[in-house]
N, C-alpha and C positions, 0 to 999 in steps of 0.2 A: 199461228206464223211467228217466227223469231223476230224479236224487235230489240235494237241496240242503242245505247247512249254511252259515249266515252268507253266503248269496249265492254260494257256491262250487258250481259244477256238476260233479259227480263222474261224470256219465254220459259214455260214449263215450271214444274214444281221445284222449289228448293228443299235441300235437306240440311237445314242450318245446324241442327244438333250433330248429325254426322261429320259435317264439314269442320265444326269446331273441335273435334278430336285430333285433327291433323295440326301439328306444330311444326313450323319450318325450322330446320336446324342448319341450313346451308343456303345462303342467298347468292345472288349473282356476284356480288363483291368477293364472296368466299369461295367461289368455284375453284376447282383445282384443275388448272390447264397443264396437260401433260406434253402437248406439242402444238405449236402455233404454225399455221401456214399463211400464205398470202390472203386466202379468203375464208379458211375454215380452222376452227380450233378443235383439238382433241380434248375432251374434258372427262376426267376420271373420278370414279366413285368406288369405295370398298363396302360390300354388303355382307353381313354375317349371314351364313347359310345354316339351316337347321339340319341338313343332312351332311354328314362327314365326307360322303362320297362325291358331293357337289363342290367341295373346296377346291380352288384352283381354276374353275371354269370361268370363262368370260362371256359376256354378251355385249354385242355392239348394236346400238339404237341410232337410227336416224330418222327424222320425219320432216313433213312440210317443205318438200323441195320446191313446190310451186313453179315448176319449169314452164317457161313461156313459149319455148321452141324456137325462138328467133334471137335470144340473147346471148352475147359472148360470155357473160357471166355464168350462165347455166353451164356452158361446157367446162369452164374453168373450175367451178365448184365440184362438178362430177369427176374431173380428172384428178383433182387434188384429193377428193374423198376416196376415190378408187385406190390411190397410191396408199393412203393411210390404212385402209381396211386390208389390202392385200398384204401389207407389212405386218399387221397385228394377227391375221388368220384367226378370228374369234371362233369360239365354239358355237355360239348362237348369233344369228344376224336378223335384226328385225326392222322392217320398214313400217313407220308409224302413220302413213296415210298423207293425203293432200300432196299427191306427186305432181300434179300439173295445173296450170292455169288454163291452157288451151289444148284441145285434143291433138293438134299438130305436134305437140311435144312428146306424145306416146313413144314413138320409134326412138327417141333419144333417151327417154327414161329406160325403156327396155334394155338398150344396149348398155347403159350405166348398171343396171341391176344385174345383168348377166356377167359382168366383169367382176362381181364381188363374191368372194369365197366365205365358206363357213364350214367348220369340221363337222358338226352334227346336223344343224337345221336352219333353214332360211324361211322366215315367216313374215307376213305382211298383214295389215289391218286397214279397213277403210276409213277415210276422214269425211268431213262434211263436202269437201269439193268433189269427191267421187260420186256422192249422191247428187250432187248439183248438175252433173251431166247427165241429164235425163235420157239422152238417146244411147248412153251405155248403161246396160243392166248388169246386176252383180255378177250374172254369169259371163259377162264379157270381161269383167275385171278379173274374174277368177281365171279365165282362159289367158289373159294378159300376164298375170303373175306366174301361171304354170310355165308359160313360154320363157320366162326370165328365171325360173328355177325356184320360186318362192311359193309356200303354201298360204293362201289367203284364209285367215280365220275370221269368220263373221258369226259372233255368238257361239263360237266352238273352240275346242281345245285338243291339244296333241301333247305327247309325252316324249321327252328326251332325257336320257339318264334318270335321275330322281327328280326331275322338275316336271310340272304340269304348267304347260303355257295355255292361257286362255286369252283369246283375243275377242274384243267386244265389237259390236256395230257402232257407228257413231250415234252420239246421243241427239244432237240437233236435228239431223236430217234422216237418221235411220231409226232403229229400235233396238237400242241397247238393252241387254239381259245378261243376268249372271248364269253360272253352270247349275245344273241340278245337283251336282256333287262333285266334290274334288276327289280324284281317286286315292284311297288309303296308301300311306307310305311314300307320299310325294309332297313336295312343298310347291305352292302355287306362285307363278309370276304372271300377273295380269298385264296384258297389252291394250291400252285404251287410248284412242287419238286425243281425247280431252280428259283432264283430271275430273271434270264434272261428272263424266260417265261412270267412273269408278265409285265416286260418292254416291251416285244414284242407285248403283246395283249392289253395293256392298251391304252385307248383313254381318253380325257377329260371328256366325258360323264361318262365313267366307274369310273374314279377317283373321280368324284363329289360325287359318292354314296358308295363309298369304305372307310371303317373305317380301315381295317386291311388286310395285305398279310402276309401269313405264308410260309416260305420256308425253304429248307435244301440244300442238294446237294454239298455244298462247304466244308462240314466237318470242317468249321473254320479254314481251312488249314491242319488240322490234325497234321501237324508239324508246330510250330511256333517258330521263331527264335527271340532272343533278338534284340531290335532296328529295327527290320525288320517286324515282324508279320508273316502272312500266307505265306508259301513257295509254296502252290499249292492250286488253287481254282476251276479249271475246268470251268471258266466262260468267256464269251466274253468280259467281262469288267475286267479282271483279279482280282486285289484284291478290287475293289471298294465295292463289296458286299460280302466280306469275311465273315463277321459275324457281328451280332448285330442288333440294332435298328436304323431304318432309317425313315425319314419324308419327305413327298413329298412337296416341297416348293410352289407348285401351288394349291394343293387341301388339304394339311394337313393329307393326308392319311399315315398310319403306315405300315412299313414293318419290319418284324423280320426274321432274318436269323440264323438258329440253327447249332451247330457244330455236331448234330446228335449222334447216339449211337454206330455205328460201326466203322470199319476201311475197307478202299478200296485198293485193290492191295496188300498192305503190312500191317501186322497186327501191326502197331506201331503208337503211338500217343506221341508227346513231346509238353509239355506246352500247351495242348489243350485237356480239359476234355470232356468226353461224357456227353450228357446232355438231360434231358426232360425239356421242356418249359412250365411253367404255366403263362397263360394270365388271369388277372383280369380286368373285365370291370367295370370301375368306372364312 
């Protein structure tokens, strides 16, 4: 069973050597805000692609909505995010899990998801809160995302253009595992709710073909204190992967950890803005 203290997840096995290969190159203070709304920021990253045909393509990531179902803030965050995403018209759109606090919010989340466009593909992965709803099985979530126009990837992959997108199950509540192989001639983009999950499943072979890993779960701390940073992260590695852009020193793979769109447990953010993440492949 998972146990926590000050946001540190003591459950399960740690992979300290693998984690140490990741070096932060862009922190919360260094984030590049492309546009600020009343509730949501649009944050941008440029990631070098290994495939010339993938240059110029865009990926939009959002995660950790944690909609309660009865909060005015939920509707305002959804409306503002929908406007941003419809204006951007990204090639790929990814929902990174933890979409609800209560099941009563599911209709609102589905309506929000249905309002979002993508030129090539819309994908989703489960978070720990999806598994926490014991009365909703994964086939129910798959049906929910199908109705919203998204493909749910649970330890499964799909290809668009010269990309291979692979979505993992949640590490804490599910059974995260990596692909048996990455299709030749494609570069991999991994979609994991928690950065811990990719550290857990990654091998040198996987890293060699991985251009980007997209993550959420930490909320960027949700509450960030001056001179300290993230207060809570819910990670086995505490604040190492709290937020930002990381590069693997062995493979050059990139990892981006987002602060998400919602709040968990308490509806409060301090010095940590809600965000959408736009990735431009260059």
